[in-house]
C-alpha positions as CSV (number, residue, x, y, z in Angstrom):
1,X,-0.1,0.0,0.4
2,X,1.0,3.5,-1.0
3,X,2.0,5.8,2.0
4,X,-0.2,9.1,2.3
5,X,-0.1,12.2,4.4
6,X,-2.4,12.2,6.7
7,X,-5.6,14.7,6.1
8,X,-7.6,15.3,9.2
9,X,-10.1,16.9,7.9
10,X,-11.5,14.1,6.0
11,X,-10.8,12.4,9.2
12,X,-13.2,14.7,11.5
13,X,-15.8,14.8,8.3
14,X,-16.0,11.0,8.0
15,X,-16.8,10.9,11.5
16,X,-19.4,13.3,11.7
17,X,-21.1,12.2,8.8
18,X,-20.9,8.2,10.0
19,X,-22.5,9.5,13.9
20,X,-25.7,11.1,11.5
21,X,-25.7,8.0,9.6
22,X,-26.1,6.5,13.2
23,X,-28.6,8.7,13.9
24,X,-30.5,8.0,10.9
25,X,-30.4,4.5,11.3
26,X,-31.4,4.4,15.2
27,X,-34.5,6.8,14.4
28,X,-35.1,4.5,10.8
29,X,-35.3,1.2,13.3
30,X,-37.3,2.7,16.1
31,X,-34.6,2.7,18.4
32,X,-35.2,6.1,19.4
33,X,-36.6,9.1,18.0
34,X,-34.3,11.8,16.7
35,X,-36.1,15.2,15.8
36,X,-35.8,16.3,12.0
37,X,-33.7,18.9,13.0
38,X,-30.7,17.6,14.8
39,X,-28.9,16.3,11.2
40,X,-28.6,19.7,9.8
41,X,-26.5,20.8,12.9
42,X,-24.5,17.8,13.3
43,X,-23.5,17.8,9.9
44,X,-22.6,21.4,9.3
45,X,-20.8,21.5,12.2
46,X,-18.8,19.0,11.6
47,X,-18.1,20.0,7.9
48,X,-17.0,23.3,9.7
49,X,-14.8,21.4,12.0
50,X,-13.5,19.3,9.2
51,X,-12.3,22.8,7.5
52,X,-10.8,24.0,10.4
53,X,-8.8,21.0,10.9
54,X,-8.0,20.9,7.2
55,X,-6.7,24.3,7.3
56,X,-4.2,23.5,10.4
57,X,-3.4,20.5,8.9
58,X,-2.1,22.2,5.8
59,X,-0.5,25.1,7.5
60,X,1.3,22.6,9.7
61,X,2.6,20.7,6.7
62,X,3.3,23.9,4.4
63,X,6.0,25.2,7.6
64,X,7.0,21.9,8.1
65,X,8.2,21.4,4.4
66,X,9.4,25.1,4.4
67,X,11.6,24.3,7.4
68,X,13.2,21.5,6.1
69,X,14.2,23.0,2.7
70,X,17.8,24.2,2.6
71,X,17.7,28.5,1.3
72,X,19.5,28.5,-1.7
73,X,22.1,31.4,-1.7
74,X,21.3,34.5,-4.3
75,X,23.6,35.2,-7.3
76,X,22.2,38.1,-8.7
77,X,20.7,40.8,-6.6
78,X,17.0,41.9,-6.6
79,X,16.5,45.1,-8.3
């Protein structure tokens, strides 16, 4: 299996969508009664948290790449 970079935004989004699916399945199977409006904050809140986690993960990866890359000396001065 090929290695890939860790993407926390996808992990958070998948978790909240799985929780929404469990809530929906529990309501459909009559295990409990969930009001219809519970899904909207659950999904939208999860997607907002996923976006924040993705942005934070991207900035951490970008900062790590910049730290590892050696700076090249400039041969010509900037004008």
